[in-house]
N, C-alpha and C positions, 0 to 999 in steps of 0.2 A: 598225762602232762598236766601240770598245774600252773595257774598264773597267781602271782602274789602282789598285793597292793597294801603298802603301809600307810598309816595315818596316825594323827595324834601328836606329832612333833610341835615344837614351838619354843618360845622364849620364856624362861622361868627364872626366878631368883634362887640363889643358893639356899638349900634347905627345903625347897618346895618340891612338888610332885608332878608327874605326868604319867599318863598311861598311853602306851603305843598299842596299836592294833594292827593286825595283818589279816586281810581278808583273802581267802583263797578261792579261786574258781576252778572248775574242772571236776574230775571225778575222784571219789575215794580219798578224800583229804586224810582219813585215818590211816591210810597206808604209807603216809609220809612222816619220817622224822623231821622235827622242826627246830630251828634255832634263831637266835638273834646275834648279829655281829655289828660292830660299829668301826667307823674309820674317820681319822682326821687327816687334813692335808699333810703330806710328807711322812705319814706313818703307815704301816702295814695295817690291814684289816684285823681287828681284835675280836676274839670270841667273847660274847657276853653271857649267854645262857642257851640251854638246850633242853629239849623235852622229848619224851618217848612217844611213840605212836599212839599209845592208849592215853597219854597224859599222866600215867601213874608214876613216872620217874622224871626228875628234873636234875639239872646241874647248873650251877651258877659260877662264873669267874670269881676269884677271890676278891677282886677289886669292887665287885658289886654285891657280894654275899651279905645278906642281912638287910639290904637296901632295895634290891630289885627282885621281882618275883615273875617268873615266866608261867603261863597257863595256856590252856587250849580248850576249845569247845568243838568237839568233832561234829556235833549235831548242827552247828551254825557255820562250820567251816572257818573258824577264826582262831587266831592265836594272839595273845596279848603280852605286854611287858609292863607291869607296874613298877614305876620308878619313884622311890621316896628318898628323902634326905639327899636331894641332888647336890652335886659338887661341881664347880667349874670344870674340873677335869673330866666330867661326864660329857662335856660338849663334843658333838660328833654327828655325823650322819649315821643313822641306824638303819640296818637292813634285816629284813627276815629272809630266811633261807629254808629250803626244803630239799629232802632227798628221799627217793623211794627205795633205794637199795642200801644195804649196809647198816651197821649199828648206829643207834642214835648217839649223840654226844658231840664234843667239840671237833673231833677229828674226822678224817674222811672227807670225801668230796661231796659238796652240796651242789646240786645240778640246777636248782631253781632259785631265783633271787628277785626280790622286789626291786623297785627304783630308789628306795631310801627315803627316809624322813629326817629332816634336820632338827637336832636338839641343841639348844643353846642355853647354857646355865650362866647367869650373871653373878659376879661376886658382890 
């Protein structure tokens, strides 16, 4: 089992940058496919980016492609989301998620979730 804690959210002006981090506790972080999702009130949770267990493969949603970059450091049990050129529509609560079984990517069931970190982008 893994416990996930996000950090790094905050308030930023449009065009600015933020870096979110997800710290994992527990064993064998490298066994978990990881991803970032986001959610705003009244909307369904939205996929943002995913990364394979080794970190060698990534996928980003079209809405963030070219602006956001997902990465992980298995030696440090951390995952990150570098967010550049932020837009007001990126405002949301961002969640990191992990799953031990199944293929990495936006689909399938993620069993482990952090508590979320708020990102607010002002215009």
